[in-house]
C-alpha positions as YAML, in Angstrom:
chain: A
units: angstrom
residues:
- id: 1
  name: MET
  ca: [-47.21, -30.46, -1.21]
- id: 2
  name: ILE
  ca: [-43.51, -30.74, -0.40]
- id: 3
  name: LYS
  ca: [-41.49, -27.59, -1.10]
- id: 4
  name: LEU
  ca: [-37.86, -28.13, -2.09]
- id: 5
  name: CYS
  ca: [-35.79, -25.11, -1.08]
- id: 6
  name: GLY
  ca: [-32.41, -24.28, -2.57]
- id: 7
  name: PHE
  ca: [-30.90, -23.57, -5.97]
- id: 8
  name: ALA
  ca: [-30.08, -25.62, -9.04]
- id: 9
  name: LEU
  ca: [-26.30, -25.27, -8.80]
- id: 10
  name: SER
  ca: [-26.15, -27.22, -5.53]
- id: 11
  name: ASN
  ca: [-25.36, -30.88, -6.06]
- id: 12
  name: TYR
  ca: [-27.17, -31.89, -2.87]
- id: 13
  name: TYR
  ca: [-30.23, -29.90, -3.92]
- id: 14
  name: ASN
  ca: [-30.07, -31.76, -7.23]
- id: 15
  name: LYS
  ca: [-29.69, -35.10, -5.46]
- id: 16
  name: VAL
  ca: [-33.01, -34.57, -3.66]
- id: 17
  name: LYS
  ca: [-34.62, -33.13, -6.79]
- id: 18
  name: PHE
  ca: [-33.50, -36.17, -8.79]
- id: 19
  name: VAL
  ca: [-35.14, -38.48, -6.25]
- id: 20
  name: LEU
  ca: [-38.38, -36.50, -6.25]
- id: 21
  name: LEU
  ca: [-38.53, -36.55, -10.03]
- id: 22
  name: GLU
  ca: [-37.38, -40.14, -10.49]
- id: 23
  name: TYR
  ca: [-39.94, -41.56, -8.09]
- id: 24
  name: GLY
  ca: [-42.82, -39.34, -9.13]
- id: 25
  name: ILE
  ca: [-43.31, -37.40, -5.91]
- id: 26
  name: PRO
  ca: [-45.07, -34.04, -6.43]
- id: 27
  name: PHE
  ca: [-43.11, -31.04, -5.20]
- id: 28
  name: GLU
  ca: [-42.66, -27.33, -5.65]
- id: 29
  name: GLU
  ca: [-39.29, -25.62, -6.00]
- id: 30
  name: VAL
  ca: [-38.62, -22.55, -3.86]
- id: 31
  name: PRO
  ca: [-35.45, -20.55, -4.70]
- id: 32
  name: VAL
  ca: [-33.33, -20.08, -1.57]
- id: 33
  name: MET
  ca: [-29.68, -19.11, -1.31]
- id: 34
  name: THR
  ca: [-27.40, -20.05, 1.57]
- id: 35
  name: SER
  ca: [-26.94, -17.37, 4.21]
- id: 36
  name: GLN
  ca: [-26.55, -16.79, 7.93]
- id: 37
  name: GLU
  ca: [-29.63, -14.62, 8.25]
- id: 38
  name: GLU
  ca: [-31.90, -15.55, 11.11]
- id: 39
  name: ALA
  ca: [-34.87, -16.01, 8.81]
- id: 40
  name: LEU
  ca: [-33.06, -18.85, 7.04]
- id: 41
  name: LEU
  ca: [-31.43, -20.28, 10.15]
- id: 42
  name: ALA
  ca: [-34.89, -20.76, 11.61]
- id: 43
  name: ARG
  ca: [-35.64, -23.12, 8.72]
- id: 44
  name: SER
  ca: [-32.19, -24.62, 8.09]
- id: 45
  name: PRO
  ca: [-30.02, -24.51, 11.25]
- id: 46
  name: LEU
  ca: [-26.71, -24.01, 9.40]
- id: 47
  name: GLY
  ca: [-28.15, -21.81, 6.68]
- id: 48
  name: LYS
  ca: [-27.51, -24.49, 4.06]
- id: 49
  name: VAL
  ca: [-29.55, -25.95, 1.24]
- id: 50
  name: PRO
  ca: [-31.34, -28.07, 0.43]
- id: 51
  name: PHE
  ca: [-34.12, -28.27, 2.92]
- id: 52
  name: ILE
  ca: [-37.75, -29.14, 2.47]
- id: 53
  name: GLN
  ca: [-40.90, -27.63, 3.86]
- id: 54
  name: THR
  ca: [-43.61, -30.09, 4.83]
- id: 55
  name: GLU
  ca: [-46.94, -29.94, 6.64]
- id: 56
  name: GLN
  ca: [-45.04, -30.94, 9.80]
- id: 57
  name: GLY
  ca: [-42.18, -28.49, 9.46]
- id: 58
  name: ASN
  ca: [-38.76, -28.09, 7.85]
- id: 59
  name: LEU
  ca: [-36.16, -30.79, 7.27]
- id: 60
  name: CYS
  ca: [-32.54, -30.32, 6.15]
- id: 61
  name: GLU
  ca: [-29.64, -32.58, 5.08]
- id: 62
  name: SER
  ca: [-30.06, -34.33, 1.75]
- id: 63
  name: GLN
  ca: [-29.85, -37.90, 3.01]
- id: 64
  name: ALA
  ca: [-32.25, -37.25, 5.88]
- id: 65
  name: ILE
  ca: [-34.66, -35.87, 3.27]
- id: 66
  name: VAL
  ca: [-34.27, -38.96, 1.06]
- id: 67
  name: GLU
  ca: [-34.91, -41.23, 4.05]
- id: 68
  name: TYR
  ca: [-37.99, -39.20, 4.93]
- id: 69
  name: LEU
  ca: [-39.31, -39.51, 1.38]
- id: 70
  name: HIS
  ca: [-38.76, -43.26, 1.50]
- id: 71
  name: ALA
  ca: [-40.66, -43.56, 4.76]
- id: 72
  name: ARG
  ca: [-43.47, -41.21, 3.76]
- id: 73
  name: PHE
  ca: [-44.01, -42.74, 0.31]
- id: 74
  name: PRO
  ca: [-43.31, -46.47, 0.80]
- id: 75
  name: ASP
  ca: [-45.21, -47.33, -2.38]
- id: 76
  name: LYS
  ca: [-42.59, -45.49, -4.45]
- id: 77
  name: GLY
  ca: [-39.88, -48.04, -3.65]
- id: 78
  name: ILE
  ca: [-37.07, -45.52, -3.23]
- id: 79
  name: PHE
  ca: [-35.15, -48.18, -1.33]
- id: 80
  name: PRO
  ca: [-35.91, -51.85, -2.01]
- id: 81
  name: ALA
  ca: [-37.68, -54.10, 0.50]
- id: 82
  name: ASP
  ca: [-34.68, -56.42, 0.75]
- id: 83
  name: PRO
  ca: [-32.67, -55.21, 3.79]
- id: 84
  name: TRP
  ca: [-29.30, -56.17, 2.35]
- id: 85
  name: GLU
  ca: [-29.82, -54.46, -0.99]
- id: 86
  name: ALA
  ca: [-31.19, -51.35, 0.70]
- id: 87
  name: ALA
  ca: [-28.17, -51.24, 3.02]
- id: 88
  name: LYS
  ca: [-25.74, -51.63, 0.10]
- id: 89
  name: GLN
  ca: [-27.36, -48.69, -1.65]
- id: 90
  name: ARG
  ca: [-27.05, -46.60, 1.50]
- id: 91
  name: GLU
  ca: [-23.43, -47.68, 1.77]
- id: 92
  name: LEU
  ca: [-22.71, -46.32, -1.72]
- id: 93
  name: ILE
  ca: [-24.48, -43.04, -0.96]
- id: 94
  name: THR
  ca: [-22.32, -42.65, 2.16]
- id: 95
  name: PHE
  ca: [-19.16, -43.21, 0.14]
- id: 96
  name: VAL
  ca: [-20.17, -40.70, -2.53]
- id: 97
  name: ASP
  ca: [-21.42, -38.01, -0.14]
- id: 98
  name: LEU
  ca: [-18.95, -38.28, 2.73]
- id: 99
  name: HIS
  ca: [-15.80, -40.04, 1.55]
- id: 100
  name: LEU
  ca: [-15.56, -38.51, -1.91]
- id: 101
  name: GLU
  ca: [-17.55, -35.28, -2.37]
- id: 102
  name: LEU
  ca: [-17.08, -33.91, 1.13]
- id: 103
  name: VAL
  ca: [-13.31, -34.38, 0.88]
- id: 104
  name: ALA
  ca: [-13.17, -32.93, -2.64]
- id: 105
  name: ARG
  ca: [-15.20, -29.94, -1.40]
- id: 106
  name: ASP
  ca: [-12.01, -28.64, 0.23]
- id: 107
  name: LEU
  ca: [-10.71, -28.13, -3.33]
- id: 108
  name: TYR
  ca: [-13.63, -26.09, -4.64]
- id: 109
  name: LYS
  ca: [-12.23, -22.77, -3.45]
- id: 110
  name: GLU
  ca: [-9.42, -23.06, -6.01]
- id: 111
  name: ALA
  ca: [-11.16, -25.26, -8.55]
- id: 112
  name: PHE
  ca: [-14.32, -23.21, -9.02]
- id: 113
  name: PHE
  ca: [-14.16, -19.92, -7.12]
- id: 114
  name: GLY
  ca: [-10.81, -18.36, -8.04]
- id: 115
  name: GLY
  ca: [-9.19, -18.84, -4.63]
- id: 116
  name: LYS
  ca: [-5.89, -20.39, -3.66]
- id: 117
  name: LEU
  ca: [-5.34, -23.45, -1.46]
- id: 118
  name: THR
  ca: [-2.42, -24.15, 0.82]
- id: 119
  name: ASP
  ca: [-0.12, -27.05, 0.04]
- id: 120
  name: ALA
  ca: [-1.24, -28.63, 3.30]
- id: 121
  name: THR
  ca: [-4.88, -28.60, 2.24]
- id: 122
  name: LYS
  ca: [-4.07, -30.04, -1.16]
- id: 123
  name: GLY
  ca: [-1.82, -32.69, 0.34]
- id: 124
  name: ARG
  ca: [-4.46, -33.78, 2.84]
- id: 125
  name: ALA
  ca: [-7.19, -33.95, 0.20]
- id: 126
  name: GLU
  ca: [-4.97, -35.92, -2.16]
- id: 127
  name: LYS
  ca: [-4.11, -38.47, 0.52]
- id: 128
  name: LEU
  ca: [-7.72, -38.97, 1.57]
- id: 129
  name: LEU
  ca: [-9.15, -39.05, -1.94]
- id: 130
  name: THR
  ca: [-6.59, -41.58, -3.13]
- id: 131
  name: ARG
  ca: [-7.56, -43.97, -0.33]
- id: 132
  name: HIS
  ca: [-11.28, -43.29, -0.50]
- id: 133
  name: ILE
  ca: [-11.51, -43.66, -4.28]
- id: 134
  name: ALA
  ca: [-9.76, -47.02, -4.02]
- id: 135
  name: GLY
  ca: [-12.37, -48.09, -1.46]
- id: 136
  name: PHE
  ca: [-15.22, -46.78, -3.58]
- id: 137
  name: LYS
  ca: [-13.91, -48.69, -6.57]
- id: 138
  name: ARG
  ca: [-14.12, -51.90, -4.56]
- id: 139
  name: LEU
  ca: [-17.81, -51.25, -3.87]
- id: 140
  name: ALA
  ca: [-19.22, -49.75, -7.05]
- id: 141
  name: LYS
  ca: [-20.08, -52.11, -9.88]
- id: 142
  name: PHE
  ca: [-20.60, -49.66, -12.77]
- id: 143
  name: GLY
  ca: [-22.64, -52.17, -14.68]
- id: 144
  name: PRO
  ca: [-23.46, -49.43, -15.85]
- id: 145
  name: PHE
  ca: [-25.03, -48.21, -12.57]
- id: 146
  name: LEU
  ca: [-23.41, -48.14, -9.15]
- id: 147
  name: ARG
  ca: [-25.15, -51.34, -8.02]
- id: 148
  name: GLY
  ca: [-24.94, -53.11, -11.37]
- id: 149
  name: GLU
  ca: [-27.43, -53.43, -14.21]
- id: 150
  name: ASN
  ca: [-30.29, -51.61, -12.50]
- id: 151
  name: PHE
  ca: [-30.66, -47.97, -11.52]
- id: 152
  name: SER
  ca: [-30.95, -47.34, -7.78]
- id: 153
  name: VAL
  ca: [-31.37, -44.33, -5.54]
- id: 154
  name: ALA
  ca: [-27.59, -44.41, -5.01]
- id: 155
  name: ASP
  ca: [-27.25, -43.16, -8.59]
- id: 156
  name: ALA
  ca: [-28.98, -39.92, -7.65]
- id: 157
  name: ALA
  ca: [-25.97, -39.20, -5.43]
- id: 158
  name: GLY
  ca: [-23.40, -40.50, -7.90]
- id: 159
  name: PHE
  ca: [-24.79, -38.54, -10.83]
- id: 160
  name: VAL
  ca: [-24.62, -35.14, -9.15]
- id: 161
  name: SER
  ca: [-21.36, -35.52, -7.21]
- id: 162
  name: LEU
  ca: [-18.87, -37.74, -9.03]
- id: 163
  name: PRO
  ca: [-18.31, -35.17, -11.82]
- id: 164
  name: LEU
  ca: [-17.39, -32.57, -9.21]
- id: 165
  name: VAL
  ca: [-14.73, -34.85, -7.74]
- id: 166
  name: GLY
  ca: [-13.23, -35.57, -11.14]
- id: 167
  name: ILE
  ca: [-13.32, -31.98, -12.39]
- id: 168
  name: ALA
  ca: [-12.01, -30.46, -9.16]
- id: 169
  name: THR
  ca: [-9.02, -32.78, -8.99]
- id: 170
  name: GLN
  ca: [-8.25, -32.21, -12.67]
- id: 171
  name: ILE
  ca: [-8.19, -28.43, -12.15]
- id: 172
  name: VAL
  ca: [-6.26, -28.40, -8.87]
- id: 173
  name: TYR
  ca: [-3.76, -31.22, -9.50]
- id: 174
  name: GLY
  ca: [-3.77, -31.52, -13.28]
- id: 175
  name: ARG
  ca: [-5.02, -35.13, -12.86]
- id: 176
  name: ASP
  ca: [-8.52, -36.48, -12.65]
- id: 177
  name: PHE
  ca: [-8.21, -38.75, -9.61]
- id: 178
  name: LEU
  ca: [-11.27, -40.82, -10.52]
- id: 179
  name: LEU
  ca: [-10.23, -41.51, -14.10]
- id: 180
  name: GLU
  ca: [-6.66, -42.14, -12.98]
- id: 181
  name: ALA
  ca: [-7.93, -44.81, -10.57]
- id: 182
  name: GLY
  ca: [-10.00, -46.48, -13.27]
- id: 183
  name: VAL
  ca: [-13.36, -45.01, -12.28]
- id: 184
  name: ASP
  ca: [-14.85, -43.91, -15.60]
- id: 185
  name: TRP
  ca: [-17.31, -41.40, -14.20]
- id: 186
  name: LYS
  ca: [-17.92, -39.86, -17.62]
- id: 187
  name: ARG
  ca: [-19.27, -43.11, -19.02]
- id: 188
  name: TYR
  ca: [-21.29, -43.63, -15.86]
- id: 189
  name: VAL
  ca: [-22.83, -40.15, -15.98]
- id: 190
  name: LYS
  ca: [-23.71, -40.68, -19.64]
- id: 191
  name: ALA
  ca: [-25.64, -43.84, -18.73]
- id: 192
  name: VAL
  ca: [-27.57, -42.14, -15.92]
- id: 193
  name: ALA
  ca: [-28.20, -39.09, -18.09]
- id: 194
  name: GLU
  ca: [-30.53, -41.11, -20.30]
- id: 195
  name: ARG
  ca: [-33.16, -41.00, -17.57]
- id: 196
  name: PRO
  ca: [-35.77, -38.21, -17.83]
- id: 197
  name: ALA
  ca: [-35.20, -37.14, -14.22]
- id: 198
  name: ALA
  ca: [-31.47, -36.72, -14.86]
- id: 199
  name: GLN
  ca: [-32.17, -34.76, -18.02]
- id: 200
  name: ARG
  ca: [-34.47, -32.39, -16.14]
- id: 201
  name: VAL
  ca: [-31.92, -31.87, -13.37]
- id: 202
  name: THR
  ca: [-29.17, -31.17, -15.91]
- id: 203
  name: ALA
  ca: [-31.29, -28.81, -18.00]
- id: 204
  name: ASP
  ca: [-32.36, -26.81, -14.96]
- id: 205
  name: ARG
  ca: [-28.77, -26.59, -13.69]
- id: 206
  name: LYS
  ca: [-27.55, -25.33, -17.07]
- id: 207
  name: ALA
  ca: [-30.39, -22.81, -17.27]
- id: 208
  name: TYR
  ca: [-29.51, -21.54, -13.78]
- id: 209
  name: MET
  ca: [-25.85, -21.17, -14.75]
- id: 210
  name: ALA
  ca: [-26.73, -19.32, -17.94]
- id: 211
  name: ALA
  ca: [-29.05, -16.94, -16.08]
- id: 212
  name: SER
  ca: [-26.38, -16.30, -13.41]
- id: 213
  name: ALA
  ca: [-23.50, -15.69, -15.82]
- id: 214
  name: PRO
  ca: [-22.07, -12.14, -15.90]
- id: 215
  name: ARG
  ca: [-23.43, -10.06, -18.76]
...
């Protein structure tokens, strides 16, 4: 059985977990925190999560894991058979993961961890996010899902990462860049949250946060 290693506060861990749950792939969760200890680096070269343990070995990077799951379980239909539609879903995942969340991640130090950012960092992130959100808006259909009326694997990425972009920009700049650009991520997340897999991911994340809160 596949072992999913990481922790429930990680959005990329939750992206993979969402896919596993949504498409009915059996798995076991193994709690692992990020670190630079050699024992972890031997399994995840940068000491990051998530990674999975399989009969063949370990595999890291959330999108590589999703692609592996698609190839290993072709009957699950994680990506559709139509090449164009499959490519458009991958395109959306790339936008969410790389052009939005990865840029917004530079804000997390101040937004979520009590740190302070330089004006240069905030200026760079604002410039990139403004351009990238405009591009994302041209691609995403929000009908109510990213590709239109039907849920797709791209929504596993959108569900776990778009709220972080909106919340981080609201805290750091006093403006939610997504809402300001006309991307109603709250309505979108509400639509995805009706799915049992999304509900499980959310419940487990909240339980993890409650258990980790200072007492």
